[in-house]
C-alpha positions as CSV (number, residue, x, y, z in Angstrom):
1,M,-142.5,-76.4,-64.5
2,F,-146.2,-75.9,-64.5
3,D,-148.0,-77.7,-67.4
4,A,-149.6,-76.4,-70.4
5,N,-153.1,-75.7,-68.9
6,A,-151.2,-73.4,-65.8
7,R,-149.0,-72.1,-68.7
8,Y,-151.8,-70.4,-70.7
9,L,-154.5,-69.2,-68.2
10,P,-154.4,-65.3,-67.9
11,D,-152.7,-62.9,-66.0
12,G,-154.2,-62.8,-62.4
13,K,-156.0,-66.5,-63.0
14,L,-156.4,-68.2,-59.3
15,F,-156.3,-71.8,-59.8
16,F,-155.0,-75.2,-57.8
17,A,-152.2,-77.6,-58.9
18,E,-150.5,-80.7,-57.9
19,C,-147.3,-80.7,-57.5
20,H,-146.0,-84.0,-59.2
21,S,-142.3,-83.7,-58.2
22,I,-140.0,-81.4,-56.7
23,D,-136.4,-80.8,-58.1
24,P,-134.1,-82.4,-55.0
25,D,-131.4,-80.2,-55.5
26,S,-134.0,-76.9,-54.3
27,H,-133.8,-76.7,-51.1
28,I,-136.5,-74.5,-50.9
29,L,-138.7,-76.0,-52.6
30,N,-138.4,-79.7,-50.8
31,K,-138.9,-77.4,-47.1
32,L,-141.8,-75.8,-48.6
33,L,-143.8,-77.9,-50.7
34,E,-144.9,-81.2,-50.7
35,V,-145.6,-83.9,-53.7
36,G,-148.9,-84.8,-54.2
37,K,-150.6,-81.7,-52.3
38,N,-152.8,-79.6,-54.6
39,Y,-151.9,-76.0,-54.1
40,L,-153.8,-73.0,-54.6
41,C,-151.5,-70.7,-57.7
42,E,-152.0,-67.1,-59.2
43,K,-150.5,-66.9,-62.5
44,I,-148.6,-63.6,-63.4
45,G,-148.4,-62.6,-67.1
46,D,-149.4,-63.1,-70.0
47,N,-146.5,-64.5,-71.7
48,P,-146.8,-68.6,-71.5
49,H,-143.2,-69.2,-72.4
50,K,-141.5,-66.4,-69.5
51,Y,-143.7,-66.4,-66.9
52,K,-143.9,-66.4,-62.9
53,F,-146.4,-68.5,-60.5
54,R,-147.3,-67.6,-56.9
55,I,-148.2,-70.5,-54.9
56,F,-150.0,-70.1,-51.7
57,L,-148.6,-72.3,-49.0
58,N,-151.9,-71.8,-46.6
59,S,-155.5,-70.8,-47.6
60,T,-154.8,-67.2,-45.8
61,K,-153.4,-66.3,-49.6
62,K,-150.4,-64.5,-47.0
63,D,-147.7,-66.6,-47.0
64,Y,-146.7,-67.6,-50.9
65,I,-143.4,-68.3,-52.8
66,T,-142.7,-67.4,-56.5
67,I,-141.6,-69.2,-59.4
68,G,-140.6,-67.9,-62.3
69,V,-140.3,-69.9,-65.7
70,D,-137.9,-68.4,-69.0
71,F,-138.0,-71.4,-71.4
72,N,-135.0,-69.7,-72.8
73,D,-133.0,-70.4,-69.9
74,E,-131.7,-73.5,-70.1
75,E,-128.7,-73.1,-67.8
76,N,-131.4,-71.9,-64.8
77,F,-134.3,-73.8,-66.1
78,D,-135.9,-76.3,-63.7
79,D,-137.3,-79.6,-65.3
80,Y,-137.6,-81.6,-62.8
81,S,-140.4,-79.7,-60.4
82,L,-143.8,-80.2,-62.2
83,F,-146.8,-78.8,-61.3
84,V,-149.9,-80.4,-63.2
85,Y,-153.4,-78.0,-63.4
86,S,-156.5,-79.7,-62.0
87,G,-158.7,-77.0,-61.3
88,C,-160.7,-73.7,-60.2
89,P,-160.8,-72.7,-56.5
90,D,-164.7,-72.3,-56.9
91,G,-165.0,-76.1,-57.4
92,T,-165.2,-76.2,-61.4
93,G,-162.8,-77.6,-63.7
94,F,-161.4,-80.6,-61.6
95,I,-161.1,-83.8,-63.9
96,S,-160.3,-85.7,-60.4
97,E,-162.7,-86.0,-57.8
98,E,-159.7,-86.7,-55.5
99,W,-157.7,-83.4,-56.7
100,K,-161.5,-81.7,-56.0
101,Q,-161.0,-82.9,-52.3
102,K,-157.4,-81.9,-51.8
103,A,-158.3,-78.2,-53.0
104,L,-161.5,-78.2,-51.0
105,D,-159.5,-79.6,-47.9
106,F,-156.4,-76.8,-48.5
107,L,-159.2,-73.7,-48.5
108,G,-160.9,-75.2,-45.4
109,G,-164.0,-77.1,-46.2
110,E,-165.5,-73.9,-48.4
111,W,-164.8,-73.2,-52.5
112,Y,-164.0,-69.3,-53.1
113,E,-166.7,-67.5,-55.1
C-alpha cells in the first residue's frame, strides 16, 4: 500500500517512495524489493481508491514492477506492504536528508530535471 501523499498524486507523476515493509507472503516483492530502500515510482490513474504504481528497480526506468491497489477488494488487499512518499526526482519535496540521499544514490548521483 502507498501512503495518502502518493495516492493523491496526479496520473503520470514520478516520485520517490521508501519501502517500509513487504508482505512476507509476497515472494515476488521480497525477491525484487528491499525494506529501507527508496524507489522511483510512477502513479498510474487518478482514482485514489483504485490505482496502480510502477516501481522502478533501477534508474534506467526499463525494469519495473506494477502494483495495483483496490480498496474495495478486501480479499486481495495487501495491508502489510507499505511505501511512503519521500520526494520528487528533481530533488524537491524531501522532508528527510537521509531519504533525499537514498533517492540521489538510486539515480546515480544526478537529479532529473
